[in-house]
C-alpha positions as CSV (number, residue, x, y, z in Angstrom):
1,M,2.7,1.6,-16.4
2,D,3.9,4.8,-18.0
3,E,6.0,4.1,-21.1
4,S,8.7,6.4,-19.8
5,I,9.5,4.0,-17.0
6,A,11.4,0.9,-17.8
7,E,9.4,-2.3,-17.3
8,S,10.4,-6.0,-17.2
9,S,8.4,-9.1,-16.6
10,S,9.7,-11.7,-14.1
11,E,10.6,-13.8,-17.0
12,D,12.9,-11.1,-18.5
13,A,14.1,-10.1,-15.1
14,V,15.5,-13.4,-14.1
15,S,17.2,-14.1,-17.5
16,E,20.3,-12.6,-15.9
17,S,23.1,-15.1,-15.2
18,D,23.4,-16.8,-11.8
19,S,25.7,-13.9,-10.8
20,S,22.7,-11.7,-10.7
21,I,22.2,-12.6,-7.0
22,T,25.8,-12.8,-5.9
23,A,26.4,-10.7,-2.8
24,S,29.4,-9.0,-1.3
25,S,30.2,-8.5,2.4
26,E,31.0,-5.0,3.7
27,N,34.7,-5.9,3.4
28,S,34.5,-6.5,-0.3
29,T,35.7,-4.0,-3.0
30,A,33.4,-1.0,-3.2
31,L,30.8,-1.2,-6.0
32,S,31.4,-4.9,-6.5
33,P,28.4,-7.0,-7.7
34,N,25.9,-7.3,-4.9
35,V,22.7,-9.3,-4.3
36,E,20.6,-6.1,-4.6
37,S,20.7,-6.6,-8.4
38,S,18.2,-9.4,-8.1
39,S,15.6,-7.2,-6.6
40,V,15.6,-4.3,-9.1
41,A,15.9,-6.7,-12.0
42,S,12.3,-7.6,-11.7
43,S,10.8,-4.5,-10.1
44,L,8.5,-2.1,-11.9
45,I,7.0,1.2,-10.8
46,S,3.3,1.8,-10.4
47,S,1.9,2.8,-13.7
48,A,-0.8,5.4,-13.4
49,A,0.2,9.0,-13.9
50,S,-3.4,9.9,-13.0
51,S,-2.8,8.6,-9.5
52,I,-0.1,11.2,-8.8
53,T,-1.3,14.2,-6.8
54,P,0.6,17.2,-5.4
55,T,2.9,16.0,-2.7
56,E,2.2,16.9,0.9
57,A,4.2,19.7,2.6
58,V,5.4,18.7,6.0
59,S,7.1,20.7,8.7
60,N,10.6,19.8,7.6
61,G,10.2,19.4,3.8
62,I,7.9,17.8,1.3
63,D,6.8,14.2,1.5
64,L,7.0,12.5,-1.9
65,I,4.8,9.6,-0.7
66,T,1.1,9.9,-1.2
67,D,-1.1,7.8,1.1
68,L,1.3,7.0,3.9
69,K,-1.3,4.8,5.6
70,F,-2.3,2.9,2.5
71,E,-5.9,3.8,3.0
72,H,-6.6,4.0,-0.7
73,G,-5.6,0.3,-1.3
74,F,-3.5,-1.2,-4.0
75,T,-3.6,-2.0,-7.7
76,V,-2.6,-5.6,-8.0
77,K,-0.3,-7.0,-10.7
78,G,-0.5,-10.6,-12.0
79,L,1.9,-13.4,-11.4
80,G,4.2,-12.4,-14.2
81,G,6.7,-14.3,-16.3
82,D,5.5,-17.5,-17.9
83,Q,3.0,-18.0,-15.1
84,G,0.7,-15.1,-16.1
85,T,0.8,-11.4,-16.9
86,T,2.4,-8.4,-15.3
87,G,-0.8,-6.4,-16.1
88,T,-3.3,-5.3,-13.6
89,V,-5.5,-8.1,-12.3
90,G,-7.5,-6.3,-9.7
91,I,-7.6,-3.8,-6.9
92,F,-7.5,-4.0,-3.1
93,N,-10.0,-1.4,-1.9
94,Y,-10.8,-2.5,1.6
95,L,-12.0,1.0,2.7
96,N,-14.2,1.4,-0.4
97,L,-12.7,4.8,-1.1
98,P,-13.2,6.5,-4.5
99,G,-10.4,7.0,-7.0
100,R,-7.5,4.9,-8.1
101,P,-4.9,3.6,-5.5
102,F,-1.6,5.4,-5.2
103,W,0.2,2.1,-4.6
104,T,0.7,-1.1,-6.6
105,L,1.3,-4.6,-5.2
106,A,3.5,-7.0,-7.2
107,Q,3.3,-10.8,-6.7
108,W,5.4,-12.1,-9.7
109,A,6.2,-15.8,-9.8
110,S,4.4,-16.5,-6.5
111,K,2.3,-19.2,-7.9
112,Y,-1.1,-18.3,-6.3
113,D,-2.8,-15.1,-7.4
114,F,-4.1,-12.8,-4.7
115,M,-7.1,-12.1,-6.9
116,D,-8.1,-15.7,-7.2
117,Q,-10.9,-16.1,-4.7
118,A,-10.6,-19.8,-4.7
119,V,-7.3,-19.6,-3.0
120,T,-7.2,-16.2,-1.3
121,T,-9.0,-15.2,1.9
122,F,-9.8,-11.6,2.7
123,S,-10.3,-10.7,6.4
124,D,-11.4,-7.4,7.9
125,L,-9.6,-7.7,11.3
126,G,-11.3,-4.6,12.7
127,N,-10.0,-1.2,13.7
128,G,-8.8,-0.4,10.1
129,V,-6.7,-3.6,9.8
130,F,-7.1,-5.9,6.8
131,N,-5.5,-9.1,5.6
132,Y,-5.1,-11.1,2.4
133,T,-3.7,-14.6,2.6
134,N,-3.2,-17.5,0.2
135,P,-0.9,-20.5,0.2
136,T,2.2,-18.5,-0.6
137,K,1.6,-15.0,0.7
138,D,0.2,-13.2,3.7
139,F,-0.2,-9.5,3.5
140,T,-1.6,-7.3,6.3
141,I,-2.4,-3.6,6.1
142,D,-2.9,-1.5,9.2
143,T,-4.4,1.8,8.0
144,R,-4.3,3.3,11.5
145,N,-0.5,3.7,11.4
146,G,0.6,2.6,8.0
147,M,2.2,-0.7,9.2
148,L,2.5,-3.5,6.7
149,T,3.2,-7.2,7.1
150,F,4.8,-9.0,4.2
151,G,4.5,-12.7,4.8
152,A,6.2,-15.1,2.4
153,V,5.6,-18.9,2.3
154,S,7.9,-19.7,-0.6
155,S,8.0,-23.4,0.4
156,N,4.5,-23.6,-1.2
157,C,5.8,-21.8,-4.3
158,Y,8.7,-23.9,-5.4
159,D,8.6,-27.6,-6.2
160,A,12.4,-27.8,-6.0
161,P,15.2,-25.4,-5.5
162,R,16.0,-23.2,-8.5
163,T,19.0,-24.5,-10.5
164,S,19.7,-21.5,-12.7
165,G,19.4,-17.7,-12.8
166,S,16.9,-17.9,-15.7
167,E,14.2,-19.4,-13.5
168,P,11.6,-17.0,-12.0
169,W,11.6,-16.3,-8.3
170,F,9.1,-15.2,-5.6
171,H,8.1,-11.6,-5.2
172,L,5.9,-9.7,-2.7
173,L,6.5,-6.0,-3.0
174,I,4.8,-2.7,-3.3
175,E,5.5,0.3,-5.6
176,S,4.5,3.9,-6.0
177,T,5.1,6.6,-8.6
178,F,6.2,10.1,-7.7
179,S,6.7,11.8,-11.1
180,V,6.0,11.0,-14.8
181,G,7.5,13.1,-17.5
182,G,8.7,15.7,-15.0
183,S,5.2,16.2,-13.7
184,N,6.3,16.7,-10.1
185,P,8.9,19.5,-9.6
186,N,9.3,18.4,-6.0
187,A,11.0,15.3,-7.3
188,K,13.6,17.0,-9.4
189,V,17.0,15.8,-8.0
190,S,19.0,18.9,-8.8
191,D,16.6,21.1,-6.9
192,L,16.9,19.1,-3.7
193,K,19.3,19.8,-0.9
194,S,18.2,16.8,1.1
195,V,16.4,13.5,0.4
196,R,15.6,11.9,3.8
197,V,14.5,8.3,3.7
198,D,12.9,6.9,6.9
199,L,11.9,3.3,7.7
200,S,11.4,1.0,10.6
201,S,11.3,-2.7,9.9
202,R,11.6,-6.0,11.8
203,L,11.9,-9.7,11.0
204,T,9.1,-11.5,12.7
205,K,9.5,-15.0,11.1
206,F,12.3,-16.8,9.3
207,E,12.5,-20.5,8.5
208,D,15.1,-22.0,6.2
209,M,13.4,-24.7,4.0
210,M,16.4,-25.4,1.7
211,D,17.3,-28.6,3.5
212,G,21.0,-27.9,3.1
213,Q,20.7,-27.4,-0.7
214,D,21.3,-23.7,-0.7
215,N,23.7,-22.1,-3.2
216,P,24.4,-18.5,-2.2
217,G,24.7,-17.6,-5.9
218,L,21.1,-18.8,-6.6
219,H,19.2,-18.9,-3.3
220,A,18.4,-16.1,-0.9
221,A,15.7,-14.2,1.0
222,Q,16.0,-10.5,0.4
223,F,13.9,-7.6,1.7
224,L,14.9,-4.5,-0.3
225,M,13.9,-1.0,-1.2
226,Y,14.7,1.0,-4.3
227,L,14.3,4.6,-5.6
228,A,14.1,5.0,-9.4
229,I,16.3,7.9,-10.5
230,Q,15.2,8.7,-14.0
231,N,15.7,11.2,-16.9
232,Q,12.3,12.7,-17.3
233,D,13.1,15.4,-19.9
234,V,10.9,14.5,-22.8
235,K,13.2,16.3,-25.2
236,S,16.3,14.3,-24.2
237,A,17.8,11.4,-26.1
238,D,18.0,9.6,-22.8
239,Y,14.4,10.2,-21.9
240,G,13.2,7.3,-19.7
241,Q,16.7,6.0,-18.9
242,M,17.1,5.3,-15.2
243,I,19.2,3.9,-12.5
244,W,17.9,2.0,-9.4
245,F,19.2,3.3,-6.1
246,G,19.0,0.6,-3.6
247,F,18.7,-0.1,0.2
248,S,19.4,-3.7,1.4
249,I,17.1,-4.1,4.5
250,F,17.7,-7.8,5.0
251,D,19.6,-10.6,3.2
252,N,19.7,-13.9,4.9
253,R,23.2,-14.7,3.7
254,Y,24.9,-11.5,5.1
255,E,24.6,-9.4,8.2
256,W,26.5,-6.6,6.5
257,L,26.6,-5.7,2.8
258,G,28.9,-3.3,1.1
259,P,28.2,-0.7,-1.6
260,S,27.7,-2.1,-5.1
261,S,26.8,-1.4,-8.7
262,Q,25.7,-3.8,-11.4
263,Y,23.8,-3.9,-14.7
264,D,20.3,-5.1,-14.6
265,K,19.4,-7.0,-17.7
266,G,15.7,-7.0,-17.0
267,T,15.3,-3.2,-17.1
268,K,18.5,-2.4,-19.0
269,S,19.5,-0.1,-16.1
270,L,22.3,0.3,-13.6
271,I,21.7,-0.7,-10.0
272,V,23.6,1.2,-7.4
273,G,23.3,0.0,-3.8
274,I,24.6,1.8,-0.8
275,G,24.8,-1.3,1.4
276,N,23.3,-1.5,4.8
277,R,26.0,0.1,7.0
278,R,24.5,3.4,6.1
279,L,21.2,2.1,7.4
280,F,22.2,0.3,10.6
281,D,25.2,0.0,12.8
282,Y,26.4,-2.7,15.2
283,N,23.8,-1.8,17.7
284,N,20.6,-1.7,15.7
285,N,20.6,-4.3,13.0
286,Y,18.1,-6.4,14.8
287,F,17.6,-8.8,11.9
288,F,20.7,-10.5,13.4
289,R,21.9,-11.4,16.9
290,N,25.4,-12.6,17.6
291,G,26.0,-13.0,13.8
292,Q,22.9,-15.2,13.3
293,I,19.5,-14.4,11.8
294,Y,17.1,-13.4,14.6
295,A,13.3,-13.5,14.0
296,N,10.7,-13.0,16.6
297,P,7.1,-11.7,16.6
298,D,8.2,-9.2,19.2
299,N,11.5,-8.4,17.6
300,R,12.8,-4.8,18.0
301,W,12.3,-2.4,15.2
302,A,15.5,-1.7,13.1
303,S,15.1,1.9,12.1
304,F,17.0,4.4,10.0
305,S,16.6,8.0,8.9
306,I,19.3,9.0,6.4
307,D,19.8,11.8,3.9
308,V,20.8,10.3,0.5
309,A,21.0,13.4,-1.6
310,D,24.8,13.2,-2.0
311,D,24.6,9.5,-2.6
312,I,22.2,10.0,-5.5
313,S,24.7,12.5,-6.9
314,D,27.4,10.0,-6.5
315,A,25.3,7.3,-8.2
316,Y,24.8,9.6,-11.2
317,D,28.6,10.0,-11.4
318,T,29.0,6.2,-11.1
319,A,26.5,5.7,-13.9
320,R,28.2,8.2,-16.2
321,S,31.6,6.5,-15.6
322,Q,30.1,3.2,-16.6
323,G,28.5,4.4,-19.8
324,Y,25.0,5.3,-18.6
325,F,23.4,8.7,-18.8
326,Q,25.7,9.8,-21.6
327,N,23.1,12.3,-22.8
328,T,21.7,13.1,-19.4
329,S,22.6,16.2,-17.3
330,F,22.0,16.1,-13.6
331,D,19.2,18.6,-13.8
332,Q,17.2,16.2,-16.0
333,L,16.9,13.6,-13.2
334,Y,13.8,13.0,-11.1
335,I,13.0,10.5,-8.3
336,S,10.3,8.9,-10.3
337,G,9.2,6.2,-7.9
338,M,10.1,3.6,-5.4
339,N,9.4,0.0,-4.3
340,I,9.9,-2.1,-1.2
341,G,9.4,-5.8,-0.3
342,W,10.5,-9.4,-0.6
343,E,12.4,-11.1,-3.5
344,I,13.0,-14.7,-2.6
345,P,14.9,-16.9,-5.1
346,G,15.3,-19.6,-2.4
347,I,13.0,-21.7,-0.3
348,Y,12.4,-19.6,2.8
349,D,9.3,-18.9,4.8
350,C,9.6,-15.5,6.3
351,E,7.9,-12.3,7.4
352,V,8.9,-8.6,7.7
353,Q,6.8,-5.8,9.1
354,T,7.4,-2.2,8.2
355,K,6.2,1.2,9.4
356,D,7.1,4.9,9.4
357,L,8.0,4.8,5.7
358,R,8.8,8.4,4.6
359,I,10.7,10.0,1.7
360,V,10.9,13.7,2.6
361,V,12.7,16.1,0.3
362,E,13.9,19.7,1.1
363,K,14.4,22.1,-1.8
364,R,17.4,24.4,-2.2
């Protein structure tokens, strides 16, 4: 990981108080504490500046994401926290392509290491589809269309429900870096008139294994995505300071979540979440049906395509008003990376599939 990007181990990340995973419904006060803080508190961005290549020009802008179909594999991080190390433990290179992966896979506090061949099975399912599975995780990559399956079996991860916010929690997420030290002018926020984020996702499995012991302040299953908005002016006193700009894709406790902001102790950064009303509406939040969680292998895809350029500007203003970025001008900010995946501080067995992930920017 590049030193300019804030890093936290799972152990540090979950040292936040229990309120670190409190959530707010859409009717709560705007910018109130929100569950999204739990995700970013333990997320880190892919490390290798050497993996960054010029971004791809597309018909309606420039795509910040390199390797949309995940053909170059993943650098794999360790279990994290007091269960291991957050350093690199191996690489998924299922197509045997040269060079370093553009993506990192994080598996903090998930008990069984993907790189431990005694517990992990790798399968080539044919036609460019590959699977890694162990007792707590099931991860499938379809390199034909960039579809990923994030399967979590957290019932094999926890011996008992977590009782405090200082205990590690299950992660299965992926990360990528877009810019290090201002290396990618296409990621400079002040030069962008639009930042379009696209994603289709669906909940294919969900089983509550809490046996009635769930505490909404401690236990949840969350599928989340974040952009890292970072000062990358190497001459700035705030160089490396960042905020996490968040999208709540799924939270088992709430069908609808409002905007939020909250301090993340793990990365010493502000988290600003836009809620999920910007992503879905009453007609296409297919993670729920009639107010109840709905999971099915043939579930409909919940899709969104939104321009968040103005929201990122608003997040900068929010950060300034709360004491962050005091030595940072707007033109020193870059979209330095992103992450997406599961964070599960409760005992839930669940699976989400994603496809059509894009982050397309258009310059002024």
